[in-house]
C-alpha positions as CSV (number, residue, x, y, z in Angstrom):
1,M,114.0,96.2,147.6
2,V,114.3,94.8,144.1
3,K,117.1,96.3,142.0
4,D,116.0,95.1,138.6
5,V,113.9,92.5,136.7
6,I,115.7,89.7,134.9
7,W,113.9,87.8,132.2
8,A,115.0,84.1,132.2
9,E,115.3,82.4,128.9
10,P,112.1,80.4,129.2
11,A,110.2,83.7,129.8
12,Q,111.9,85.3,126.8
13,E,110.9,82.3,124.7
14,D,107.3,82.6,126.0
15,L,107.3,86.3,125.1
16,E,108.5,85.7,121.6
17,S,105.9,82.9,121.0
18,I,103.1,85.2,122.2
19,F,104.5,88.0,120.0
20,D,104.8,85.8,116.9
21,F,101.3,84.4,117.4
22,H,99.6,87.8,117.6
23,K,101.8,89.3,114.9
24,K,100.1,87.1,112.3
25,K,96.9,89.0,112.9
26,S,98.0,92.5,113.9
27,E,101.6,93.7,114.1
28,K,100.6,96.8,116.2
29,Y,98.7,94.7,118.7
30,A,101.6,92.3,119.0
31,Y,104.1,95.2,119.7
32,D,101.7,96.8,122.2
33,L,101.1,93.6,124.0
34,K,104.8,92.7,124.2
35,S,105.5,96.2,125.6
36,K,102.8,95.8,128.3
37,L,104.1,92.4,129.3
38,L,107.7,93.7,129.5
39,D,106.6,96.7,131.5
40,A,104.3,94.9,134.0
41,P,107.1,93.5,136.3
42,D,108.5,97.0,136.7
43,I,106.1,97.5,139.6
44,L,108.4,95.3,141.6
45,I,111.2,97.9,141.4
46,L,109.2,101.0,142.4
47,P,110.5,102.8,145.4
48,N,108.5,102.2,148.6
49,V,107.0,99.0,147.3
50,I,107.2,95.9,149.4
51,S,107.9,93.5,146.5
52,E,107.5,90.4,148.6
53,E,103.8,91.2,149.0
54,I,103.0,91.8,145.3
55,G,101.3,89.1,143.3
56,Q,99.7,85.9,144.4
57,I,101.6,82.8,145.2
58,E,101.8,80.5,142.1
59,L,100.5,77.2,143.7
60,T,101.6,75.0,140.9
61,L,105.2,75.9,141.5
62,V,105.3,75.8,145.3
63,H,107.0,72.4,145.3
64,L,110.1,74.2,143.8
65,G,110.5,76.2,147.1
66,Q,111.5,79.4,145.3
67,G,108.5,81.5,146.3
68,H,107.1,81.9,142.8
69,R,104.4,84.5,142.5
70,Y,102.6,86.0,139.5
71,L,101.3,89.3,138.1
72,I,98.4,89.5,135.7
73,E,98.5,91.6,132.6
74,G,95.5,91.1,130.4
75,H,95.1,87.3,129.8
76,Y,98.7,86.6,130.8
77,K,100.3,85.4,134.1
78,I,103.8,86.7,134.5
79,I,105.5,84.2,136.8
80,Y,108.5,85.3,138.8
81,F,110.4,84.8,142.0
82,L,112.6,87.1,144.1
83,E,116.2,86.3,144.9
84,N,119.2,88.5,146.1
85,N,117.3,91.8,145.4
86,Y,116.3,90.7,141.8
87,A,113.0,89.6,140.4
88,Y,113.4,86.7,138.0
89,V,110.6,86.3,135.5
90,T,110.5,82.7,134.6
91,H,107.4,82.3,132.4
92,V,104.7,84.2,130.7
93,F,101.5,82.1,130.5
94,D,98.2,82.7,128.7
95,T,95.6,82.0,131.3
96,R,93.3,80.7,128.6
97,Q,95.5,77.7,128.1
98,D,95.5,74.4,130.0
99,P,97.2,75.2,133.4
100,D,99.2,72.0,133.4
101,K,101.0,73.2,130.1
102,K,103.2,75.6,132.2
103,L,104.7,72.7,134.1
104,R,106.1,71.1,131.0
C-alpha cells in the first residue's frame, strides 16, 4: 500500500515547464492542467488499490531496474516508481514530443 506520492525535482521542473508553456496562452488552462497532473498519481494511494498493478511499464527506463511505470493524463505521461510504500514521480512527459527526449 502506497502511503504518499513524492514528486522528485526533475518531475517538479517538468511540471513548471509545462505550466509556463501553457500559461502564455491561457492562465486558467495552465492552472487546470497543473492541477490534473498533480492529482493523477493520487490513484496510487487509494485504499484497496493494488498500486503495483496500476500503469504500464515504462520500457525506456527498464534498464534502471526500479520498475518505472506511467500513468496517462491527457497528452502527458506521469512516470513513477514504487519504493518503501511511496510512489516517486520522476518525470512528466508530453507524449507529443520525441520519446528519446525523456532520457536526456
